[in-house]
N, C-alpha and C positions, 0 to 999 in steps of 0.2 A: 285105328285110333287108339291111343294109349291114355287111359284114364288114371294111371298111377301117378302119385306125386313123385317129383324128382328126388333122387337120393340126397341131393344137397339140401332140399327143403325138409325132408324127413329128419336128417341129421341136425338141422337147425332147430327144429321143434324139440328134439331131445335135449339139445344144449340149452335152450330157453327154459325148459322145465327144470333142468338141473340148477340153473341160476336162480330160479324162483324158489326152489327148495332150500338152497344154500344161503341166499341173501334176503329174499323178500318175506318169506313165511316167518323166519325168526324175528324180523323187524315188526311184523304184524303182531307177533305173540308177546313182545316186550312192553313193559310200562302200561299194561291194560289197553293197548291199542286195539284189542279185539272189540272194545266198546263201539268202534266205528263200523263194525260189520255184523255184530250179533243183534239181538232184539232191541238194543239201545241205540242203534245206528242213527236214526233220524234225530233224536235228541242230542246225541254226542256230537254230531256234525254241525248242528244248527245253533247259532247264537241268537236266540229269540229276543233277547234284550237289545240286540244291535240290528234290529230290523229284519231278522231272519237270515242274515248273512252266514257264510261258512265260518266256523270257529277257526281261530288262528292255529290251534294245535292240529286240527284236521288237515289244513292246507300245508302246514309244515311237514307233516308225515308224508303226504303225497309228493312233496318236493324232494324229500330225502330218498324216497323210492326211485324217483326219476334220476336223481344224481347217481345213485348206485347203478342203475341200468345204463346210464350214459358212460360211466367209467368202465363198465363191462362190455360196452360196444353194442348194446341192444337198442337203446333209445332212438338213435338216429337212423335206424336201418333203412327206412324208406327214402331218406334224403339222397341227393346226388353225392358222389364221392367228394366233390369239391367242398361240401359242407360237413364232411366227416361221416357220411352215410355209406351205404352199399348199393344204393340205387335199385333196390329190388322193385319189381313191377307189381301190377294190380293183382295178379294171381297169387303171388307170395303173400301179399298183405291180406287178401281175402281169406286165405287158408289160416294165416296166423290169427287174424281177428276172430274167426270162428272158433279156432282151437282155444283161445284165451277165454272167450265168453262161455264156452261149454264147460269150463272148470268151476263155474259158479262165482259167488262174490268173493272178493279178496283184494288185498293191496296191490297185487300184480296187475289188476285190470278192473277198474271201476268207472264205467263210462257215464255215471251221473254228471260228472263235470269233465268228461273226455280225458280221463286219466288212464294211462297204460304205460307199462315199462317198454313197450314198443310204440313209439310215438307216432302221431299223425300231425302233419304240419301244413295245413292248407294255406296259412298266411305266408309262410316262407316260400311256398311254391308261387304264390302271387308276387312276392317280392322278386323272386328270381326272374319271372317272366315280364314284369311290368315296372319294377323299381329302377330308379336311376342308380348309377354306380355308388353315389354317396349314400343313398337309402339302403342299398344292399349291404354296404360296409357297416353301416350303423345298426340297422334293425335285424339283419340276419344274425350277425355276431352277438348282438345284445340279447336276442331271443334265445339262442342256443346256450348262452351263458346264464340264462334264467334271470337276467337283469332288466329285460324289457318284455312287455306284453302288449299286444295290439288287440283291442276289442273291435267289434264289427257293427257299424251303425248303418244299416240298410232299411230295415222295417220301420214303419211309422205307426202311430196310434190309429190313423184312419186308412192306412194302406199297408196290407200285408203281402200277399202273393204278387200283386201287381206293383212293382217298384216304379213303373214308368209314370205313375200319377203322384209320386212323392211331392210333398209341399215344402221340404227344406230347400232353401235357395242359397246360392253363393254368387256374389257380385264382386266385380273388381273394385279395389279400393286401395289408395296409396296412404300409408300412415308413416309419419316421420321420415318421409322421403323414400320409403321402401314399398315396392309394388307387392300387392298381395290380394287377399280375398276376405270379404266379410260373409260370415255364414250365420243364417238364422233358420231355426226350425226345431223339430222334435223327433227323437228316435225312440223306438220301443224294443224291448228284449235285447238290449245291448250288453250281451253276456260278458261278464268278467270285468266290468268297469271299476269294481272296488279295488282291484289290484292292477288295472291297466295303466300303462304309461302313455299310451296313445290310442286314439279311436279312429279307425278307418271310416270316415264319414262321407256318405254319398249325398250329393246335393245337385239340384238342377242349376245348370249354368247357362243354358240356352234352350230354345225351343218351347214347345207347349206341352201341357199335361197329356200323357199318353204316348209321346214320342220316345222311341227307344234311344235315339241319339240326343245329346244335350245334357247328359248326367256325368258328373265328374267326381272323383274320389280324392279326399284330402286326409293326410295323416295329421290329425289334430292332437297336440299334447293335452292330456286330460286335466292338467292344471292351468290351462289357458283361461283367462277371465271370461266369464259368460257361459262356460260349460258347467252344467249343474245336474246332478242326479236328483230327480224330483221324487222318485219313490222306487222301492224294490218290490216287484210283483211276487207275492207269495203263490207258490205253485203246488200242484198235486204231489210232487216229490220234493221235500225240503232237504237241505237249505236252498235258498235262492241266491243267484248272482245275476239276476235278469232285471235290470232297471229300465225305467223310462227316463230319458235324458233330454234336457233342453239345451239349445244353443242360441244364445241371445247376444247379438253384436260381437260374435266371436271372430277374431281376426287372425289369419295365418299368412305367412309370406308365400311367395310363388313356389319356393322349393318344397313346400308341404304337399304340393300336388302329387298324387300317386297315380301313375299312368298318364295317358294323354288326355287333354281337355276334350270334354263332350263325349268321351268314349269309356265311361266308367262301368257300364253294365257288362261288357265282355270281361272285365276284371272280376266283377262279382260272380260271374258264371264260370270262371276259369277252372275252379277246382271242384265244381259241383258233382261231376261224374265220379271222380276218384273218391270223394267223400261219401257219395251215396252207395257205391258198391261195397266199400269197407263197412259202412254202417249196416248195410243189409246182411253182410257176413256176421257181424256182431249179433244182430237180432236172431239169425239162424242158430248161432252157437248157444244163445240163451234159451231158445226154444228147445234145442236138443237136450240141454241140461234139465229143463222142466220135465220133459218126457222121460228121460232116464231116471230121474229121482222118483217120479210117479210109479214107474215100473218096479223099481227097487222096493218102494214102500208097499205097493200092492202085493208083492210076494211075501213080505214080512208080516204084514197085518193080517190077523186071523179072527175076524168076527164070526161068531157062531161056529167056531172050531174049524174053519176052512179059510184058505188063502183068499184075500179080497180079490186077487187077480183071477180067480176062477169064474168071476161074474162077467158075462159078456157086456154088461152095462159099463164095466170098467175097461174091458179090453178094447172094444170097438172104437170109442173116441180116441184112445191112445194110438190105435192102429192107424186111424186116419191122419193124426198129427205126425206120426213117424213117417208115413208115406209122403206127406207134403214136405217134410224136412229133407227126405232123400231126393225128391224131384227138384226142390229149390236149390239144394247144394249143387246139383249138376248145372242148373241154369246160371247160378252165380259164378261158378268156376269157369264155365264156357264163356260167359260174358267178360269176365276179368281177363281171360286169356286172349279173347278177341281184342280187347282194349290195348293189350300189350303189343299187338301186331301192327298198330297204326299210329301215326303222329297224333298227339293229343287233340288238335283242332278237328280231326276227322271223326272223333268219337261223337261229337254233337250231331254231325251230319248222318252218321251211319248206325250208331249203336245207342243213341239216347233213349229209344223206346225200351230196349232190353234192360238198360240200367234202371229205368223207372219201374219196369216189371219186377225186377229183383227187389228193389227197395220197398215199394208199397206192399208187396205181398209178404215179405219177411217181417215187416213191422206189424202187419195184421196177424201173422202166424204166431209171433212170440206172445202177443196179448192173449190169443186163444189158448196157447200152451200153458201160460202162467195161470190163467183162469181155471183150466182143467186140472192143473196140479193142485190148486187150492181145493177143488172139489174132491179129488181122489184122497187127499190127505185129511179131509174133514176139518174139524175145528182147529187142529194144530196147523193146518195149511192156511187158514185164515189169519192166524196169529202172526206176530212179527218174529216169532222164534223160528220161522221158516223164511227163506228169502223170496218167496213167490210174489208176495204183495209188493216188495221193493222192485222186483223185476218188472211187474206189470206197470207200476206207477212210473218207472223210468222210461220204459220203452213205449208206453202209450203216447208220450210226447212226440215221438218220431213220426207218428201218423199225421202230425201237423207241422213240425218244425223243419224237417229235412226236405221241405217242399211237400205240402199236404198231399195225401194220397189222391185227392180229387185232381190236383194240378198234375200229378204224375200220370194219372189215368188219362187226362186230356192229352198229354204228350204221346202216350201209347196210341190213343185214338187218332191223333194227327198222322202218325206213321201208318197205322192200319188202314185209314181211309184215304190216304194219299194227299192230305193237306200239307204235309211237310215230309222231310226225309227223302230217301233215295227213290221212292215211288210217287213223289209229288207230280201231279198232273198239271 
C-alpha cells in the first residue's frame, strides 16, 4: 500500500499556495480588509442594525476572492470538465480541504459561510443529476457566473433530522390556465436567503407523515408572492444568514419541479456523502492548526523561567489530540479513496458508515482542539486576538447541522449491528 500523495496533488498544493500568496493575501491586506479576520472580525462582518446579516463589504470581498480564484482555474476544481472544472475526486478534495483549514483563518478559506478559493458545489451536483435540460442551462450557468444562488429549504421549525414528517404541502393548482403547484408551509435555517434568487423547497405532495416517498422539490423564485423571511436566527457565530421562511399561497408552474414527483428525498441526500467527507477534512485541518499553534506557543512561553512545554500537563493533552489527528487523517483519506472507486449511488450502500465516522469524530475533535488551544494560550487564547474562539464557535455547529452526530452515530450503528448496509440480515 502506498500512502504517499500523488505527485500531481503535491504539485497542485504548491501551485495553490503560490496563488494565495500572490493574489489573495494582498487582497486581504488592502483597504483594512484585515478587520474581517483579526479581533474585530465578528463586528466587521455583521450588520447588527440589519438583523445581524453579513455586511455588504464582507460579502463583496468574498466574491472578489472567488472571482480571482475562478479566473486562475482553482475555484471550479471539483466540478466535471463540462462545467469548467477538472473533475477531481473525493481524495483530492479531502486533502485540499484539510490543507486549507490547517493554514488558519484567512480570505483564502473561511468556512463560516462555506467560502473557499477551491469551491464546493453541492447544488450544482444536484442539478447535474436531477435537473431538466432547461434547469441545467439556466441554473448551472447562472450559479457559476455568480448571478444566481439557490438556498435549501428542507428543515422545518418542528422537524429537523426527520424530513419525512415535514408539514409543508404542495398541491396541484391551475392558475390563469397554467398547470402548477400551490405551496404552503414553513422552513427553518434556509441559509443564504438574503441573496438567493431561488429556494429549493421540499414539500409533501402525496402519502402520509413518515413516508419516505411523496416528497417533491421545487425551485421557487425568492421574489414569488407569498415567500416571506419571518426572522433571521442569531447564532453562536455571527453574522447570520439563517432565516425562518414562510410559504403562504405560493404558486409555481410545473417546470419549477426539481427532480421527479414524490422522489425528492433522494435528491436531498444526493450530495451528503461528498459534503460530509470534505467537511470532516476541514475540521481535521482546523484541529491540526490548533494543535500546531499550541505547541509553538508552549515552546515560546516561559513562565517561571522555563518553557511551558516542559510541563506534562501541557504535553499530554496535546499528544492525545495529535494522535487522534493522525489516526483520523488516515480514515478520512482511506474513506475518500474508497468513495472514488465506486459509482456515487454505491457509497450510500457500502460506505455511509465510514463517512459518518469521519464526520462526527472530526467535528468533535476540532472543538476539543480549539478548547485546548484556548487553555494552553491562557487569557490571550480566550480573547478574540487569537482565532481559537472563532474556530470553536464555527465548527461547533457542524456537530448539529451536517447531520447531527447522534444521527450519524445511528448510521454507524445500523451498519455495525446489521440493520442496514452490506451486513444487513
